[in-house]
Biotite code that builds the C-alpha atoms (Angstrom):
import biotite.structure as struc

atoms = struc.array([
    struc.Atom([60.426, -4.004, 3.934], chain_id="A", res_id=1, res_name="MET", atom_name="CA", element="C"),
    struc.Atom([57.055, -3.163, 5.420], chain_id="A", res_id=2, res_name="LEU", atom_name="CA", element="C"),
    struc.Atom([55.794, 0.370, 4.784], chain_id="A", res_id=3, res_name="PRO", atom_name="CA", element="C"),
    struc.Atom([56.368, 2.667, 7.772], chain_id="A", res_id=4, res_name="LYS", atom_name="CA", element="C"),
    struc.Atom([52.707, 3.588, 7.909], chain_id="A", res_id=5, res_name="LEU", atom_name="CA", element="C"),
    struc.Atom([51.680, -0.054, 8.164], chain_id="A", res_id=6, res_name="PHE", atom_name="CA", element="C"),
    struc.Atom([54.120, -0.713, 10.995], chain_id="A", res_id=7, res_name="VAL", atom_name="CA", element="C"),
    struc.Atom([52.903, 2.268, 13.003], chain_id="A", res_id=8, res_name="LEU", atom_name="CA", element="C"),
    struc.Atom([49.220, 1.504, 12.409], chain_id="A", res_id=9, res_name="ARG", atom_name="CA", element="C"),
    struc.Atom([49.603, -2.142, 13.383], chain_id="A", res_id=10, res_name="SER", atom_name="CA", element="C"),
    struc.Atom([51.073, -1.096, 16.733], chain_id="A", res_id=11, res_name="LEU", atom_name="CA", element="C"),
    struc.Atom([48.692, 1.772, 17.478], chain_id="A", res_id=12, res_name="ILE", atom_name="CA", element="C"),
    struc.Atom([45.475, -0.140, 16.913], chain_id="A", res_id=13, res_name="SER", atom_name="CA", element="C"),
    struc.Atom([45.633, -2.272, 20.103], chain_id="A", res_id=14, res_name="PRO", atom_name="CA", element="C"),
    struc.Atom([46.465, 0.809, 22.183], chain_id="A", res_id=15, res_name="VAL", atom_name="CA", element="C"),
    struc.Atom([43.520, 2.732, 20.757], chain_id="A", res_id=16, res_name="LEU", atom_name="CA", element="C"),
    struc.Atom([41.225, -0.187, 21.507], chain_id="A", res_id=17, res_name="ILE", atom_name="CA", element="C"),
    struc.Atom([42.391, -0.470, 25.121], chain_id="A", res_id=18, res_name="VAL", atom_name="CA", element="C"),
    struc.Atom([42.240, 3.287, 25.683], chain_id="A", res_id=19, res_name="SER", atom_name="CA", element="C"),
    struc.Atom([38.800, 3.510, 24.116], chain_id="A", res_id=20, res_name="GLY", atom_name="CA", element="C"),
    struc.Atom([37.486, 0.766, 26.367], chain_id="A", res_id=21, res_name="LEU", atom_name="CA", element="C"),
    struc.Atom([38.943, 2.474, 29.427], chain_id="A", res_id=22, res_name="ALA", atom_name="CA", element="C"),
    struc.Atom([37.386, 5.843, 28.611], chain_id="A", res_id=23, res_name="LEU", atom_name="CA", element="C"),
    struc.Atom([34.011, 4.835, 27.194], chain_id="A", res_id=24, res_name="CYS", atom_name="CA", element="C"),
    struc.Atom([32.840, 1.968, 29.392], chain_id="A", res_id=25, res_name="SER", atom_name="CA", element="C"),
    struc.Atom([30.730, 4.429, 31.412], chain_id="A", res_id=26, res_name="SER", atom_name="CA", element="C"),
    struc.Atom([28.627, 5.146, 28.315], chain_id="A", res_id=27, res_name="LEU", atom_name="CA", element="C"),
    struc.Atom([27.268, 1.590, 28.116], chain_id="A", res_id=28, res_name="LEU", atom_name="CA", element="C"),
    struc.Atom([24.484, 2.064, 30.657], chain_id="A", res_id=29, res_name="LYS", atom_name="CA", element="C"),
    struc.Atom([22.093, 4.741, 31.864], chain_id="A", res_id=30, res_name="ALA", atom_name="CA", element="C"),
    struc.Atom([22.035, 5.743, 35.518], chain_id="A", res_id=31, res_name="ASP", atom_name="CA", element="C"),
    struc.Atom([19.185, 7.109, 37.604], chain_id="A", res_id=32, res_name="VAL", atom_name="CA", element="C"),
    struc.Atom([19.766, 10.839, 38.050], chain_id="A", res_id=33, res_name="ILE", atom_name="CA", element="C"),
    struc.Atom([16.625, 11.387, 40.127], chain_id="A", res_id=34, res_name="TYR", atom_name="CA", element="C"),
    struc.Atom([13.587, 9.301, 41.064], chain_id="A", res_id=35, res_name="SER", atom_name="CA", element="C"),
    struc.Atom([10.694, 9.556, 43.500], chain_id="A", res_id=36, res_name="ASN", atom_name="CA", element="C"),
    struc.Atom([9.195, 6.228, 42.452], chain_id="A", res_id=37, res_name="PHE", atom_name="CA", element="C"),
    struc.Atom([8.895, 3.660, 45.216], chain_id="A", res_id=38, res_name="ASP", atom_name="CA", element="C"),
    struc.Atom([10.219, 0.114, 44.808], chain_id="A", res_id=39, res_name="SER", atom_name="CA", element="C"),
    struc.Atom([9.323, -1.640, 41.562], chain_id="A", res_id=40, res_name="ALA", atom_name="CA", element="C"),
    struc.Atom([8.119, 1.669, 40.086], chain_id="A", res_id=41, res_name="TYR", atom_name="CA", element="C"),
    struc.Atom([5.186, 1.883, 42.457], chain_id="A", res_id=42, res_name="SER", atom_name="CA", element="C"),
    struc.Atom([3.400, 5.154, 43.213], chain_id="A", res_id=43, res_name="TYR", atom_name="CA", element="C"),
    struc.Atom([0.186, 6.527, 44.726], chain_id="A", res_id=44, res_name="SER", atom_name="CA", element="C"),
    struc.Atom([-2.685, 5.381, 42.530], chain_id="A", res_id=45, res_name="ASP", atom_name="CA", element="C"),
    struc.Atom([-5.943, 7.312, 42.587], chain_id="A", res_id=46, res_name="GLY", atom_name="CA", element="C"),
    struc.Atom([-4.417, 10.698, 43.404], chain_id="A", res_id=47, res_name="SER", atom_name="CA", element="C"),
    struc.Atom([-2.773, 13.289, 41.198], chain_id="A", res_id=48, res_name="GLY", atom_name="CA", element="C"),
    struc.Atom([-2.059, 16.894, 40.283], chain_id="A", res_id=49, res_name="VAL", atom_name="CA", element="C"),
    struc.Atom([-4.299, 18.419, 37.617], chain_id="A", res_id=50, res_name="ILE", atom_name="CA", element="C"),
    struc.Atom([-2.158, 19.510, 34.668], chain_id="A", res_id=51, res_name="VAL", atom_name="CA", element="C"),
    struc.Atom([-4.971, 20.476, 32.260], chain_id="A", res_id=52, res_name="ALA", atom_name="CA", element="C"),
    struc.Atom([-8.644, 20.781, 33.184], chain_id="A", res_id=53, res_name="ASP", atom_name="CA", element="C"),
    struc.Atom([-10.379, 20.959, 29.821], chain_id="A", res_id=54, res_name="GLY", atom_name="CA", element="C"),
    struc.Atom([-9.968, 24.699, 29.437], chain_id="A", res_id=55, res_name="SER", atom_name="CA", element="C"),
    struc.Atom([-6.449, 25.558, 30.672], chain_id="A", res_id=56, res_name="LYS", atom_name="CA", element="C"),
    struc.Atom([-2.992, 24.019, 30.736], chain_id="A", res_id=57, res_name="ASP", atom_name="CA", element="C"),
    struc.Atom([-1.283, 24.748, 34.068], chain_id="A", res_id=58, res_name="TYR", atom_name="CA", element="C"),
    struc.Atom([2.248, 23.540, 33.152], chain_id="A", res_id=59, res_name="SER", atom_name="CA", element="C"),
    struc.Atom([3.006, 21.714, 36.409], chain_id="A", res_id=60, res_name="VAL", atom_name="CA", element="C"),
    struc.Atom([6.735, 21.877, 37.255], chain_id="A", res_id=61, res_name="ALA", atom_name="CA", element="C"),
    struc.Atom([8.894, 19.899, 39.694], chain_id="A", res_id=62, res_name="GLU", atom_name="CA", element="C"),
    struc.Atom([12.470, 20.726, 40.647], chain_id="A", res_id=63, res_name="GLU", atom_name="CA", element="C"),
    struc.Atom([15.407, 18.321, 40.819], chain_id="A", res_id=64, res_name="LEU", atom_name="CA", element="C"),
    struc.Atom([19.117, 18.740, 41.493], chain_id="A", res_id=65, res_name="THR", atom_name="CA", element="C"),
    struc.Atom([21.883, 16.806, 39.743], chain_id="A", res_id=66, res_name="VAL", atom_name="CA", element="C"),
    struc.Atom([24.561, 15.426, 42.062], chain_id="A", res_id=67, res_name="PHE", atom_name="CA", element="C"),
    struc.Atom([28.022, 13.862, 41.674], chain_id="A", res_id=68, res_name="THR", atom_name="CA", element="C"),
    struc.Atom([28.373, 13.737, 37.863], chain_id="A", res_id=69, res_name="ASN", atom_name="CA", element="C"),
    struc.Atom([27.422, 15.449, 34.630], chain_id="A", res_id=70, res_name="ASN", atom_name="CA", element="C"),
    struc.Atom([24.914, 13.442, 32.607], chain_id="A", res_id=71, res_name="TYR", atom_name="CA", element="C"),
    struc.Atom([23.516, 13.278, 29.108], chain_id="A", res_id=72, res_name="ASP", atom_name="CA", element="C"),
    struc.Atom([19.749, 12.901, 29.450], chain_id="A", res_id=73, res_name="LEU", atom_name="CA", element="C"),
    struc.Atom([18.524, 9.546, 28.111], chain_id="A", res_id=74, res_name="SER", atom_name="CA", element="C"),
    struc.Atom([14.904, 9.157, 29.239], chain_id="A", res_id=75, res_name="SER", atom_name="CA", element="C"),
    struc.Atom([12.118, 10.336, 31.534], chain_id="A", res_id=76, res_name="ILE", atom_name="CA", element="C"),
    struc.Atom([9.744, 7.888, 33.212], chain_id="A", res_id=77, res_name="GLU", atom_name="CA", element="C"),
    struc.Atom([6.470, 9.185, 34.660], chain_id="A", res_id=78, res_name="PHE", atom_name="CA", element="C"),
    struc.Atom([2.794, 8.373, 35.152], chain_id="A", res_id=79, res_name="VAL", atom_name="CA", element="C"),
    struc.Atom([-0.006, 10.426, 33.645], chain_id="A", res_id=80, res_name="ALA", atom_name="CA", element="C"),
    struc.Atom([-3.688, 9.609, 33.277], chain_id="A", res_id=81, res_name="SER", atom_name="CA", element="C"),
    struc.Atom([-6.784, 11.249, 31.879], chain_id="A", res_id=82, res_name="SER", atom_name="CA", element="C"),
    struc.Atom([-10.302, 11.921, 33.037], chain_id="A", res_id=83, res_name="GLN", atom_name="CA", element="C"),
    struc.Atom([-11.332, 11.593, 29.394], chain_id="A", res_id=84, res_name="SER", atom_name="CA", element="C"),
    struc.Atom([-9.220, 8.845, 27.778], chain_id="A", res_id=85, res_name="PRO", atom_name="CA", element="C"),
    struc.Atom([-9.051, 9.087, 24.014], chain_id="A", res_id=86, res_name="ASP", atom_name="CA", element="C"),
    struc.Atom([-6.650, 7.954, 21.262], chain_id="A", res_id=87, res_name="PRO", atom_name="CA", element="C"),
    struc.Atom([-5.867, 11.619, 20.623], chain_id="A", res_id=88, res_name="SER", atom_name="CA", element="C"),
    struc.Atom([-4.564, 12.238, 24.161], chain_id="A", res_id=89, res_name="ASN", atom_name="CA", element="C"),
    struc.Atom([-1.198, 14.005, 24.307], chain_id="A", res_id=90, res_name="THR", atom_name="CA", element="C"),
    struc.Atom([1.208, 14.669, 27.151], chain_id="A", res_id=91, res_name="VAL", atom_name="CA", element="C"),
    struc.Atom([4.462, 16.619, 26.960], chain_id="A", res_id=92, res_name="SER", atom_name="CA", element="C"),
    struc.Atom([7.372, 16.551, 29.391], chain_id="A", res_id=93, res_name="VAL", atom_name="CA", element="C"),
    struc.Atom([10.144, 19.146, 29.194], chain_id="A", res_id=94, res_name="SER", atom_name="CA", element="C"),
    struc.Atom([13.474, 19.708, 30.929], chain_id="A", res_id=95, res_name="ILE", atom_name="CA", element="C"),
    struc.Atom([14.277, 23.307, 31.846], chain_id="A", res_id=96, res_name="TYR", atom_name="CA", element="C"),
    struc.Atom([17.256, 24.911, 33.532], chain_id="A", res_id=97, res_name="ALA", atom_name="CA", element="C"),
    struc.Atom([16.504, 26.799, 36.733], chain_id="A", res_id=98, res_name="ASP", atom_name="CA", element="C"),
    struc.Atom([16.086, 30.561, 36.530], chain_id="A", res_id=99, res_name="ASN", atom_name="CA", element="C"),
    struc.Atom([15.897, 32.020, 40.026], chain_id="A", res_id=100, res_name="GLY", atom_name="CA", element="C"),
    struc.Atom([13.528, 29.412, 41.426], chain_id="A", res_id=101, res_name="GLY", atom_name="CA", element="C"),
    struc.Atom([11.321, 28.969, 38.354], chain_id="A", res_id=102, res_name="VAL", atom_name="CA", element="C"),
    struc.Atom([11.859, 27.209, 35.009], chain_id="A", res_id=103, res_name="PRO", atom_name="CA", element="C"),
    struc.Atom([13.859, 29.167, 32.439], chain_id="A", res_id=104, res_name="ALA", atom_name="CA", element="C"),
    struc.Atom([12.108, 30.670, 29.434], chain_id="A", res_id=105, res_name="ALA", atom_name="CA", element="C"),
    struc.Atom([13.239, 27.992, 26.961], chain_id="A", res_id=106, res_name="THR", atom_name="CA", element="C"),
    struc.Atom([13.224, 24.222, 27.429], chain_id="A", res_id=107, res_name="ALA", atom_name="CA", element="C"),
    struc.Atom([16.405, 22.200, 26.962], chain_id="A", res_id=108, res_name="LEU", atom_name="CA", element="C"),
    struc.Atom([14.200, 19.517, 25.415], chain_id="A", res_id=109, res_name="GLU", atom_name="CA", element="C"),
    struc.Atom([10.478, 18.777, 25.059], chain_id="A", res_id=110, res_name="THR", atom_name="CA", element="C"),
    struc.Atom([9.192, 15.255, 24.393], chain_id="A", res_id=111, res_name="ILE", atom_name="CA", element="C"),
    struc.Atom([5.551, 14.680, 23.438], chain_id="A", res_id=112, res_name="THR", atom_name="CA", element="C"),
    struc.Atom([3.745, 11.343, 23.637], chain_id="A", res_id=113, res_name="LEU", atom_name="CA", element="C"),
    struc.Atom([0.474, 10.773, 21.789], chain_id="A", res_id=114, res_name="THR", atom_name="CA", element="C"),
    struc.Atom([-2.049, 7.996, 22.393], chain_id="A", res_id=115, res_name="GLY", atom_name="CA", element="C"),
    struc.Atom([-4.848, 7.001, 24.727], chain_id="A", res_id=116, res_name="GLN", atom_name="CA", element="C"),
    struc.Atom([-3.950, 7.495, 28.380], chain_id="A", res_id=117, res_name="LEU", atom_name="CA", element="C"),
    struc.Atom([-5.190, 5.288, 31.187], chain_id="A", res_id=118, res_name="ALA", atom_name="CA", element="C"),
    struc.Atom([-8.323, 6.545, 32.958], chain_id="A", res_id=119, res_name="PRO", atom_name="CA", element="C"),
    struc.Atom([-7.915, 8.470, 36.191], chain_id="A", res_id=120, res_name="PHE", atom_name="CA", element="C"),
    struc.Atom([-10.282, 6.317, 38.228], chain_id="A", res_id=121, res_name="ASN", atom_name="CA", element="C"),
    struc.Atom([-8.257, 4.948, 41.128], chain_id="A", res_id=122, res_name="GLY", atom_name="CA", element="C"),
    struc.Atom([-6.667, 2.086, 39.196], chain_id="A", res_id=123, res_name="SER", atom_name="CA", element="C"),
    struc.Atom([-2.981, 1.843, 38.371], chain_id="A", res_id=124, res_name="LEU", atom_name="CA", element="C"),
    struc.Atom([-1.821, 3.494, 35.171], chain_id="A", res_id=125, res_name="SER", atom_name="CA", element="C"),
    struc.Atom([1.222, 2.234, 33.253], chain_id="A", res_id=126, res_name="PRO", atom_name="CA", element="C"),
    struc.Atom([4.578, 3.945, 33.614], chain_id="A", res_id=127, res_name="VAL", atom_name="CA", element="C"),
    struc.Atom([5.287, 5.991, 30.482], chain_id="A", res_id=128, res_name="LEU", atom_name="CA", element="C"),
    struc.Atom([8.750, 6.478, 29.013], chain_id="A", res_id=129, res_name="THR", atom_name="CA", element="C"),
    struc.Atom([9.800, 9.562, 27.056], chain_id="A", res_id=130, res_name="ALA", atom_name="CA", element="C"),
    struc.Atom([13.096, 8.882, 25.285], chain_id="A", res_id=131, res_name="THR", atom_name="CA", element="C"),
    struc.Atom([15.417, 11.827, 24.746], chain_id="A", res_id=132, res_name="SER", atom_name="CA", element="C"),
    struc.Atom([16.375, 12.594, 21.156], chain_id="A", res_id=133, res_name="LEU", atom_name="CA", element="C"),
    struc.Atom([18.765, 15.499, 21.740], chain_id="A", res_id=134, res_name="THR", atom_name="CA", element="C"),
    struc.Atom([20.339, 14.213, 25.018], chain_id="A", res_id=135, res_name="THR", atom_name="CA", element="C"),
    struc.Atom([21.009, 17.616, 26.619], chain_id="A", res_id=136, res_name="PRO", atom_name="CA", element="C"),
    struc.Atom([23.791, 17.648, 29.196], chain_id="A", res_id=137, res_name="GLU", atom_name="CA", element="C"),
    struc.Atom([22.728, 18.114, 32.820], chain_id="A", res_id=138, res_name="LEU", atom_name="CA", element="C"),
    struc.Atom([25.485, 19.524, 35.036], chain_id="A", res_id=139, res_name="TYR", atom_name="CA", element="C"),
    struc.Atom([26.403, 18.393, 38.522], chain_id="A", res_id=140, res_name="SER", atom_name="CA", element="C"),
    struc.Atom([25.385, 20.812, 41.268], chain_id="A", res_id=141, res_name="GLY", atom_name="CA", element="C"),
    struc.Atom([22.727, 22.566, 39.181], chain_id="A", res_id=142, res_name="LEU", atom_name="CA", element="C"),
    struc.Atom([18.953, 22.469, 39.553], chain_id="A", res_id=143, res_name="SER", atom_name="CA", element="C"),
    struc.Atom([16.528, 21.710, 36.749], chain_id="A", res_id=144, res_name="TYR", atom_name="CA", element="C"),
    struc.Atom([12.770, 21.517, 36.306], chain_id="A", res_id=145, res_name="TRP", atom_name="CA", element="C"),
    struc.Atom([10.626, 18.795, 34.812], chain_id="A", res_id=146, res_name="LEU", atom_name="CA", element="C"),
    struc.Atom([7.465, 20.391, 33.415], chain_id="A", res_id=147, res_name="VAL", atom_name="CA", element="C"),
    struc.Atom([4.380, 18.473, 32.292], chain_id="A", res_id=148, res_name="MET", atom_name="CA", element="C"),
    struc.Atom([1.945, 20.010, 29.812], chain_id="A", res_id=149, res_name="ASP", atom_name="CA", element="C"),
    struc.Atom([-1.221, 18.939, 28.069], chain_id="A", res_id=150, res_name="GLY", atom_name="CA", element="C"),
    struc.Atom([-3.512, 20.531, 25.536], chain_id="A", res_id=151, res_name="ALA", atom_name="CA", element="C"),
    struc.Atom([-5.947, 22.932, 27.284], chain_id="A", res_id=152, res_name="PRO", atom_name="CA", element="C"),
    struc.Atom([-8.810, 20.760, 26.049], chain_id="A", res_id=153, res_name="SER", atom_name="CA", element="C"),
    struc.Atom([-7.351, 17.697, 27.819], chain_id="A", res_id=154, res_name="GLU", atom_name="CA", element="C"),
    struc.Atom([-8.253, 16.516, 31.319], chain_id="A", res_id=155, res_name="SER", atom_name="CA", element="C"),
    struc.Atom([-4.703, 15.513, 32.199], chain_id="A", res_id=156, res_name="LEU", atom_name="CA", element="C"),
    struc.Atom([-3.510, 14.345, 35.622], chain_id="A", res_id=157, res_name="VAL", atom_name="CA", element="C"),
    struc.Atom([0.057, 13.752, 36.876], chain_id="A", res_id=158, res_name="TRP", atom_name="CA", element="C"),
    struc.Atom([-0.171, 10.796, 39.273], chain_id="A", res_id=159, res_name="ASP", atom_name="CA", element="C"),
    struc.Atom([1.463, 11.335, 42.682], chain_id="A", res_id=160, res_name="LEU", atom_name="CA", element="C"),
    struc.Atom([4.463, 9.649, 44.252], chain_id="A", res_id=161, res_name="ASN", atom_name="CA", element="C"),
    struc.Atom([4.220, 7.470, 47.355], chain_id="A", res_id=162, res_name="SER", atom_name="CA", element="C"),
    struc.Atom([7.691, 8.215, 48.768], chain_id="A", res_id=163, res_name="THR", atom_name="CA", element="C"),
    struc.Atom([6.787, 11.516, 50.431], chain_id="A", res_id=164, res_name="GLY", atom_name="CA", element="C"),
    struc.Atom([8.452, 14.075, 48.152], chain_id="A", res_id=165, res_name="THR", atom_name="CA", element="C"),
    struc.Atom([6.575, 17.353, 47.943], chain_id="A", res_id=166, res_name="SER", atom_name="CA", element="C"),
    struc.Atom([6.496, 20.742, 46.266], chain_id="A", res_id=167, res_name="GLY", atom_name="CA", element="C"),
    struc.Atom([5.701, 21.865, 42.745], chain_id="A", res_id=168, res_name="TYR", atom_name="CA", element="C"),
    struc.Atom([4.916, 24.963, 40.728], chain_id="A", res_id=169, res_name="LEU", atom_name="CA", element="C"),
    struc.Atom([2.186, 25.673, 38.236], chain_id="A", res_id=170, res_name="GLU", atom_name="CA", element="C"),
    struc.Atom([1.140, 28.614, 36.123], chain_id="A", res_id=171, res_name="THR", atom_name="CA", element="C"),
    struc.Atom([-2.144, 30.497, 36.238], chain_id="A", res_id=172, res_name="ASP", atom_name="CA", element="C"),
    struc.Atom([-3.021, 28.998, 32.870], chain_id="A", res_id=173, res_name="GLY", atom_name="CA", element="C"),
    struc.Atom([-0.801, 31.367, 30.888], chain_id="A", res_id=174, res_name="THR", atom_name="CA", element="C"),
    struc.Atom([2.587, 30.012, 29.794], chain_id="A", res_id=175, res_name="ALA", atom_name="CA", element="C"),
    struc.Atom([5.416, 31.413, 31.930], chain_id="A", res_id=176, res_name="GLY", atom_name="CA", element="C"),
    struc.Atom([3.166, 33.040, 34.553], chain_id="A", res_id=177, res_name="ASN", atom_name="CA", element="C"),
    struc.Atom([4.318, 30.941, 37.505], chain_id="A", res_id=178, res_name="TRP", atom_name="CA", element="C"),
    struc.Atom([2.343, 31.194, 40.737], chain_id="A", res_id=179, res_name="VAL", atom_name="CA", element="C"),
    struc.Atom([5.329, 31.520, 43.079], chain_id="A", res_id=180, res_name="ASP", atom_name="CA", element="C"),
    struc.Atom([4.864, 34.610, 45.279], chain_id="A", res_id=181, res_name="SER", atom_name="CA", element="C"),
    struc.Atom([4.131, 32.777, 47.477], chain_id="A", res_id=182, res_name="PRO", atom_name="CA", element="C"),
    struc.Atom([3.966, 29.273, 46.052], chain_id="A", res_id=183, res_name="ASN", atom_name="CA", element="C"),
    struc.Atom([0.823, 27.615, 47.493], chain_id="A", res_id=184, res_name="PRO", atom_name="CA", element="C"),
    struc.Atom([2.040, 24.108, 46.573], chain_id="A", res_id=185, res_name="TYR", atom_name="CA", element="C"),
    struc.Atom([5.334, 23.961, 48.487], chain_id="A", res_id=186, res_name="THR", atom_name="CA", element="C"),
    struc.Atom([4.186, 21.251, 50.899], chain_id="A", res_id=187, res_name="SER", atom_name="CA", element="C"),
    struc.Atom([1.852, 19.412, 48.503], chain_id="A", res_id=188, res_name="GLU", atom_name="CA", element="C"),
    struc.Atom([2.761, 15.872, 47.400], chain_id="A", res_id=189, res_name="THR", atom_name="CA", element="C"),
    struc.Atom([4.118, 16.042, 43.861], chain_id="A", res_id=190, res_name="ASN", atom_name="CA", element="C"),
    struc.Atom([3.949, 13.942, 40.719], chain_id="A", res_id=191, res_name="GLY", atom_name="CA", element="C"),
    struc.Atom([5.964, 10.766, 40.268], chain_id="A", res_id=192, res_name="VAL", atom_name="CA", element="C"),
    struc.Atom([8.870, 10.656, 37.806], chain_id="A", res_id=193, res_name="PHE", atom_name="CA", element="C"),
    struc.Atom([12.384, 9.425, 37.146], chain_id="A", res_id=194, res_name="GLU", atom_name="CA", element="C"),
    struc.Atom([15.198, 11.027, 35.159], chain_id="A", res_id=195, res_name="ILE", atom_name="CA", element="C"),
    struc.Atom([17.808, 8.712, 33.611], chain_id="A", res_id=196, res_name="ASP", atom_name="CA", element="C"),
    struc.Atom([21.047, 9.623, 31.919], chain_id="A", res_id=197, res_name="GLY", atom_name="CA", element="C"),
    struc.Atom([24.516, 8.502, 30.907], chain_id="A", res_id=198, res_name="SER", atom_name="CA", element="C"),
    struc.Atom([27.519, 9.836, 32.775], chain_id="A", res_id=199, res_name="ILE", atom_name="CA", element="C"),
    struc.Atom([29.616, 12.231, 30.710], chain_id="A", res_id=200, res_name="VAL", atom_name="CA", element="C"),
    struc.Atom([33.058, 10.590, 30.965], chain_id="A", res_id=201, res_name="PRO", atom_name="CA", element="C"),
    struc.Atom([35.909, 12.537, 32.523], chain_id="A", res_id=202, res_name="THR", atom_name="CA", element="C"),
    struc.Atom([39.191, 10.634, 32.239], chain_id="A", res_id=203, res_name="PRO", atom_name="CA", element="C"),
    struc.Atom([40.789, 9.977, 35.618], chain_id="A", res_id=204, res_name="GLU", atom_name="CA", element="C"),
    struc.Atom([44.561, 10.311, 36.137], chain_id="A", res_id=205, res_name="PRO", atom_name="CA", element="C"),
    struc.Atom([44.952, 6.548, 35.713], chain_id="A", res_id=206, res_name="GLN", atom_name="CA", element="C"),
    struc.Atom([43.306, 6.755, 32.300], chain_id="A", res_id=207, res_name="ALA", atom_name="CA", element="C"),
    struc.Atom([45.595, 9.575, 31.191], chain_id="A", res_id=208, res_name="TRP", atom_name="CA", element="C"),
    struc.Atom([48.613, 7.554, 32.376], chain_id="A", res_id=209, res_name="LEU", atom_name="CA", element="C"),
    struc.Atom([47.362, 4.563, 30.408], chain_id="A", res_id=210, res_name="LEU", atom_name="CA", element="C"),
    struc.Atom([47.013, 6.641, 27.246], chain_id="A", res_id=211, res_name="ILE", atom_name="CA", element="C"),
    struc.Atom([50.384, 8.384, 27.655], chain_id="A", res_id=212, res_name="ALA", atom_name="CA", element="C"),
    struc.Atom([52.168, 5.159, 28.493], chain_id="A", res_id=213, res_name="GLY", atom_name="CA", element="C"),
    struc.Atom([50.513, 3.328, 25.624], chain_id="A", res_id=214, res_name="GLY", atom_name="CA", element="C"),
    struc.Atom([51.424, 5.989, 23.079], chain_id="A", res_id=215, res_name="LEU", atom_name="CA", element="C"),
    struc.Atom([55.009, 6.186, 24.337], chain_id="A", res_id=216, res_name="ALA", atom_name="CA", element="C"),
    struc.Atom([55.355, 2.404, 24.102], chain_id="A", res_id=217, res_name="LEU", atom_name="CA", element="C"),
    struc.Atom([53.813, 2.414, 20.625], chain_id="A", res_id=218, res_name="THR", atom_name="CA", element="C"),
    struc.Atom([56.245, 4.938, 19.195], chain_id="A", res_id=219, res_name="PHE", atom_name="CA", element="C"),
    struc.Atom([59.194, 3.297, 20.949], chain_id="A", res_id=220, res_name="CYS", atom_name="CA", element="C"),
    struc.Atom([58.350, -0.097, 19.473], chain_id="A", res_id=221, res_name="LEU", atom_name="CA", element="C"),
    struc.Atom([57.669, 1.411, 16.063], chain_id="A", res_id=222, res_name="ALA", atom_name="CA", element="C"),
    struc.Atom([61.035, 3.166, 16.045], chain_id="A", res_id=223, res_name="ARG", atom_name="CA", element="C"),
    struc.Atom([62.848, 0.024, 17.167], chain_id="A", res_id=224, res_name="ARG", atom_name="CA", element="C"),
    struc.Atom([61.104, -2.085, 14.542], chain_id="A", res_id=225, res_name="ARG", atom_name="CA", element="C"),
    struc.Atom([61.833, 0.489, 11.862], chain_id="A", res_id=226, res_name="GLN", atom_name="CA", element="C"),
    struc.Atom([65.546, 0.422, 12.758], chain_id="A", res_id=227, res_name="GLN", atom_name="CA", element="C"),
    struc.Atom([65.552, -3.382, 12.696], chain_id="A", res_id=228, res_name="ARG", atom_name="CA", element="C"),
    struc.Atom([63.985, -3.489, 9.221], chain_id="A", res_id=229, res_name="LEU", atom_name="CA", element="C"),
    struc.Atom([66.228, -0.747, 7.817], chain_id="A", res_id=230, res_name="ALA", atom_name="CA", element="C"),
])
């Protein structure tokens, strides 16, 4: 006689595999949550927003709203260049929740890239990718801010989009002191970026029916097989 545990496990395994595939297939790819890149990741070369001017870091911030689904952040694509390219160049991008029309006090995640940036001289700069390590969840219907920072000694520029999106915030050079009353940059073309993420799966009714039906069938077959072997 086969052990009861072996019989049950041999029947459950296929159900778990099918259910797992049904629930987790949405995790296999990242989706675009927001992007103001033009086709083929094109943007407006030769123009940009000054993030750091060699003496101050202005913490330039752009707002985005998440629609339709909840997402786990996977990566941020953007273009930044420097008026003084150097191997020690650094650029940081951070995701913040919204706090009454300005970024909240604490970032959900900050990602820093180090290495020589392309020169800000009218030529195209490469698209940079900042990969999320903590994958914070971004909730549908809520607004967030992408904030770019550089060391005050940097001459950092956030290259502009070519799709016509506008509006950004910046500080007066002191962290958290947002110039927003009024905001002088509401109608100004803003920096180019894309936010990618993986949909947080929410089982649909069909998935729950599949799981319930599969488990019921499993235990029914296990009981019948147990009676047959008794």
